[in-house]
N, C-alpha and C positions, 0 to 999 in steps of 0.2 A: 608745290603745296603737298606735304606730307599727309598720306590718309592714315587713319587710324584703324587698326585692324579690330574686326568686331569681338574678338575674345579679351581685348583690352579697353572696350568701350563700355559705356554705362549700360547698354543694352546686352550685356554678355549673357546674362540669363535668358533674355528672350531668344536670343540666338542660339543657345545651348537647346532650349526646349524645341525650337524649331527643327532642329538637326537630330533630335532624340530619335531613340528606336521605339516601335509600338510597346516594348516591354518597359522602356524607361518612362515614357508618358504614363503607362497604367501604375507603375510604382509612384510617380509624382501625383497622379490623381489620388491614390489610397493616402498618400501622406497630407494632402490637402484636405481630405475628409476627416482624418485623425486631429488634424490642426484645427478644423472647425469645431469638431467636439470638445476638443481640449480648451479653446479659447471660451466656449460656452459656457463649461464647468468653471474656468476661471473666474470670469465675470459674475456669474450668478452666486457662485461659492463665496467670493469675495463679498458681495452684497449681503449675503446671508450671515456671515461672520461679523461684519461690521453692525448690522442691525442687531444681533443677537447680544454683543458686547455692550452695546450702548443700552439696550432694553434690559439686560441684567443688571447693570450698574444701577438703573433706576429701581428696579425690582428690589434689589438687596437694601437700598436706601429706605424704602418703604417698609420693608419686613423688619428692618432694624428698630424702627420707631414704633413697632408693636409688640404687645405682651401676649396677645391672644393668638395662637396659632391658625385660627379660622377668622381673624378680623379683616384680611384681605378678601377673602372669599364672600364674606357677608356684606361687604361694602361694594361687591361687585366691581373690583378695580380689576383692569387688565393691562397686560404687558406683552403684546404681541411680539413674538420673535425671541423672547427670553427662554432658553431651555430651563433655567431655574423655575421660571413661573409656570411651566408646564408640569414640571415635576411637583411643584406646590399644591397645584390645583388638583392633580391625581390624588396626592396624599390627603387634601382637605376634603374632597368628595368621599373618599373612604372614611375618613375619621368621622364626617358628618353622618353618614350612612350607619356607622357602629354605634354612634351616640343616640341614633332615631331607634333602631333596631335591636340592640344590644345594650342598652344602658345599665350602669350601675348607679343607684341612688344613694346619696350620702344624707342620712338623716339628720345628723347634727354636725356641724361645722365649728372648730375652734375659734373663738373670738379674740382679736388682738390688734393692736395699732400697727397700722401701715408705717414703714420707716421712709415713705415717699412716694410721690406719684409714680406710678408705672411699675411698682414692685412686683416683679414676677412671682415671688414665693407668695406675697399676700394674695394676688390673683389666683394662684392655683389651689391654695386652701380655702378660697371663698367659693370654689365651685360645687355644686350639689349634684351634678350629673356627670359621671365619668365612664370611662371603658375599663373591661378587665384586660389582664396581660396578654389572654388568647385573640381578643379583639385587635390589641395593639400589634401583635405579631402579623395579622392580616394587613395592617396599615403599613408595617414595615415592608413586608412583600412587595405591595403595591409600589412603594417608594422606590425600591431596588429595580422592579421592572421599568419603572418610568425613567430612571437614570439610565438604564441600558438602551431603552427605546431612543431616548434623546441623544445618545453618543452615536448610535448607528445613524440617526438622521443628519448628524452633523458629518459623519464621513461618508454619506451617501455621495457618489459621483467621484470619489477620489482614486477609484481604480482606473478610471480614463486618464488620468494625469499620470498615474504611475505607469500605464501602458505606453503614453506618449513618450515619457522619459526613458524608459528601458527599451522600448520597440522602435521608436523613430530612427534613431542611428542604424539600426541594424536593417531596418526596412530600405532605408537609404543606400547602406552598403549593399545590399542584395541588388538593388537596381544598378549600381555602379559597376559592380563585377559582372553583371549580367550584360550591361551595354558595352564594356571593354572587351568582353569575350566576343560579343557580336561584331565589335569593330575590328578585331584581329582577324576574325573569320572571313569578313569581308575583304579586308586587304590580302589576306592569303589567296583568295579566289581570283582577285584582280591582279595580283602579282605586281603590286605598285606600293611599295613599302616607304612611301614619303610623308615628311611632316604635314603636308598640305592634305593628304589623303586620311591621315591618322587624326588630326586636330579636331575636326568637327565631331567624330564619334567618341573621342575622349572626353571632350567638352560635354558633349551630351549626356555622357555616362556619369560624370562627375556631378552634374546638377542635381542627381537624386540624392546623394550624400549631403549636399549643401541643403537641399530642401528637409531632409531628415534632421538636421542639425538645427534648422529654423524651427522645426516643431518642437525638438526635444528641450531647446534652452529655456524659452519661456515657460515651458510646463514644469521644468526643474525649479525655477524659482518659485513659481507659483505653489508647487507642490510642498516645498520646504517650508514656505511661509504659512500656508494652510495647516499643514500638519502640526506645527508648533503652536498656532493659534487654536487649534481643535484640541490638543493636548492640554493647553492651559484652561480650556473652558470645560472639559471632561474632569479634570481634577477638582476644579472649582465646584463642578455640579455633584461630584461624590462628597466633597466636604459639606456642601450644603444638604445633601440628603441626610447624612448624619447628624448634622445639627438640628435639622428640622425634626428628625425621629426623636432626638433627645428633648426638644422643646414640647414635642407632644406627649412625650412620656412624663415628663415633669409637671405639665397641667392637667392632662386629662386621663392619666392611667390610676386606677385606684391602688394605692399601697397601704392601705390601713392595717391589714394583716401584720406586715414588717413593722409598722410604726407603733402597732398596739403592743408587740413583743418587747420593743426596745423601751417604750413607755413603762411597761410594767416591770422590766428588769431595772430600770432606773429607780421606780418607786419602792421596790423591794431592797435595793442598795441602800437607799436613803432611810429605811426603816429598820435595817439592819438584820432582815429575815433571810433565810436561806430556803429555797423552794424544797418541799418534801418534809421539812422539820417543824414539827408542831411547837 
């Protein structure tokens, strides 16, 4: 009966590790620790991104059905895990603070007929309490800070995956070179340059490279997928920040000075008068 050599059997990895030098075993242990951190980030980050995408979709559906920028906050609706919701709530809290502490009261509001249910322009013109442009700038700053904070939260831990992708193969290669060097040094001392003497040491050295690749390959696929997903969510977040700021500006920012000047110019044009001429 033909015996199968250990290097060709299914337990080749175990055989190689058993014959590894202390340096090789240390290298494999370092790679296993790196792999543990890498898989932890892959699992937790994948779960975070899936929850973020699902919660953001629900939040946008709810937000698109409202006309008041503070409607979701006043109804105490929550969308845990949605970065856009976290940005929204930061901006809504700041807007509510400015409306309470630095309000601009509109004494008279123009009366007109709404063109339909939920008309944003009608809702904006019906507001009697608004904020100044300086207060709106404070709200805009909070939105920008919130967008940056949410982007950093999404990218948290990605450095571990990039380290595994870039460093795993090189750490494995270091263990392989070190192991081969030790093997040849041992052969030189024993003066027995045979395949039987070389094979265990070389196999043990190569296991470090194999381990490094096993660490790097899953991390590479996970990193590419997550970077693409995070980029999509971040761009979506930046777009929503601008959209929400415009929404707040349209509904709650006092623009009467500009409107009065335009209205006055239109009235003078209709009357055929020129400013400064009696």
